[in-house]
N, C-alpha and C positions, 0 to 999 in steps of 0.2 A: 681365753685359753692361754696357758703359760707355754711360751715357745722355748723356754730355757731348760725344760726338763729333759731327761734322757729319752732318746727316741728308740723305739722298738720296731723290729721288722714287721710286726703285725699292725702297726699304726696306719691309719688311713692317710693317703697323700691328699694334698689340697684338691686335686682334680677328683679323686674318689669321694671326698667329703661333699663337694659341690653337687655330685650326682645323687648322693643318698640323703642329704639333708632335707630335701623337699619331700621325701617319702616317710620321714619320721614324724610321729605324732608330737605336736608342739603345744597343744591347747591354745591355738591361735584365736579361737572363738570365745575364750574366756570361760569355758564350761569346766567345772570341777577344779581340783587343786592345781595351781600353776606349777609348771615345771621349772625348778630352780637350778637343777644340775646342768653342768656344761655337757651338752649332748654329744659333742664330738669326742670329748675325753671319756664320756661314759661308753660310747661305741668302741673307742680304742681299748678300754678296759675289758669289755666283753670279748673283743677279738683276741686280746692277750690271753684270756682264759681259754678260748677255743684253740689257739695255736700252741700254747705251752702245756696245757693240761693241768695247770696248778689249781689248788683249791681257792674258792672265792676269798676266804679270809687271808690268803697269802698274796692277794693282789698288791703289787708294789704301791707304796705310799704316794708316788707321783700322780696316780690316778685319783679320782674322787673316792670317797670312802666305799669300801666294798659292799656294804649293806645297801647303800643308795644305788650302786651300779646293778647289784643283783635284783633289787626291787623293780627297776625299770625293765631288766631282762625278763623277769618272771611275768610282769604285767603284759609285756608285748607278746609273750608266749600265749597267755590266756586269751588275749584279744585278737589273735591271729595276725599280728603286725608283721612278723617275720615272713609268714607265707605270702602276704600281700606285697612286701618289698621284693621278695624273691621273684614273684610273678612279674612285677613291673620291670625288673632288671633283665629277666630273660626275654621279655618282649622286646626291649631295647636292643639286646645283643642279637636276637634273631633278625630284626630289621636291619641292623648294621651289616649282617652277613647276607642281606638281600633276600631273606626269607619272610614269609607271612608270619605275623606275630603268633598265630595259633597253629601249632604243628598238626600235621595229618597222620603222622606215624610216631611211635614211641617204643621204648624197650623197657621191660620190667624185670626186676630181680630182687632177691632178698639177701640179707647178711645177718647171721646170728652172732651176737657178741655177748661176752660175759658181763655181768653187772658187778658193781663194787659192793662193799659191805654197808652202804648207806641205806639200803632197804628199798621198798617200793615193789611194784608188780614184777614178777619174773616167772619163768617156766623152764622146762627142760626140753631141748631139741635132741631127740634120740638119734636122729640121723647124723647131726654134726657133733653130738656129744658135748653140747654147750648148755650150761645153765645160765639163763639170763633173758635177753630180749632179742627180738628180730626186727631189723630195719627193712621195710619194704619201700623201694623207690621206683619211680617212673621217670625216665629221661627222654628227651627228644633225640633226634639223630645227630645232633651236635654235642650231646652229652649234658645239656642243661637239665638241672633238676626241675621237674614239673610238679611233683608232689611226693610226700613221704608220709608213711604211717608207721608208727612203732607199736609193737604189741609183744606179749609174752612169747618166748621162743617155742613153746609147745604147740602153738597154732600152726596148722599146715599151710604151705604156700598157697594152695588153692583158696583157702578161706581168707588168708591175709590179703590176697589179691582183690577179693570182693570189698574188703574194708578200704583198700587203696582206691579202687575205682569209684566207690560211692563218694569219696572225698573229691572226686573230679567232676561231679555232676554239673557245675557251671560250665565246664569245658566240653563235656561230652556231646552237647548238642551243637557245637560250633564247627569243628573240622576233624576231630580225631577219628580216624577210620581203621587204623591197624596197629596192633601191638605185637612185638616179638618177645618170646620168653623161652625159658629152658624146659626140660622135660618134667620138672616138678609141678608144672601148671597144666599138664595134659589131663584129659578126661572131661568131666561134665562142665568144667569152667569154660571150655571152648564154646559149647552151645549156649551157656549162660551169657557170655559176652555178646554173642550175636543176637539172641532173642531179647535181651534186656537193653542193650545199648547200640546194636547194629555195628559192633566193632569186630573185625576179624582178628582172632588171636592165633598167631602162627607159632608153632613150636619149632625151635631151632635145636636140633639134636646132632651129636657127632655121627658121622657115617659109620655103618657097621664095621667097616674095615679099618677104622682109625685105631692106632696104637699110640699111647703116650699123649702128650699135650699138643693141642693145635688151636689156633685162633679160629673161632666160629663166626660166620657172618652176623653182623648186627649185635650179637651178644657182647663182643669186645667193647662196645661203646659204653654200656652200663658198667662193665667191669672197670673201665678206665675212670668213670665217675667215682666209683668206690675207692679207686687208687688215689684220686685227688683228695678225697676226704681223709685218706691216710696221712696227709700232711698236717692234720690237726690232731694233736695228741689227746685232746679231750674226747675224741671219738675212738681212741684205741680200745676203750671199754665203754660201757654205758654207766657213767658216773652220776647220772641224774636220778633223783628220787621219784619224780613224776614223769609220766608218759609225755605230757605236753612240753616239759623242759627238754626231754630227749629229742623230740621232733624239732624244737626251737634251735637246739645246738647244731643239728644237721642243716637246717635252713641258714643259720648264721655262717657256717662253713661254705655253703653254696653261694651266699651273697658275697662273701669276701672273694671267692674264686671268680665269680662273674665280674665283680668290680675290677679285679686285676686284669681280666681279659679285655674289658671295655677301655681300659686306660693304658694298655700295652703299647 
């Protein structure tokens, strides 16, 4: 690694790199094509993309060639590497906070965002008047991202929630007992969650007498996580052509956020 190059605020610190390096695939067993790229600089390049929102081909020349960096990013999206790293880090952060690694409660919400001209799957969210995709996330009570699923914006929240929960099958039999969500999830989904997973889905709605904005119990936690993601310009829209790349970029932002908290 070249220590003389310009440093960026998105770069991993030495402490952060020591945490994540053991979680990255390195082909240590000699299977397949050997990894020749500098993994730390590749990670720094990916984080630069996430933080600044620039196009891959505009990645500064101080980093490895953008095609090599993108190749590894895309491969790790397809192989579920980002999801695995994110899970390992929030386990660590929860233990650091004195919590069990597996949460017993979580909060669910969605966010509709416009897509760029690059193409790929998209739909129209009539309620939000957004043509693009919808990000469905589940977070624990500390705000850690547990899982994300991206789908076209025309899919209703209740149906998107089922896609999200099916992604959590390895976790559902462990400890997750309750999920809070807003009024967009009410109806048959409540019964489905209980009958299928034995999870209590509690709808948190504003009181009838409320006028204007007010912070709602538990709901503010997932809204804060979306706000954290707002610090990553690549997430201001959905700039990715594929759904898996969209989910990967959200996991990457979550990984960076959790690393920052672990080393604060």
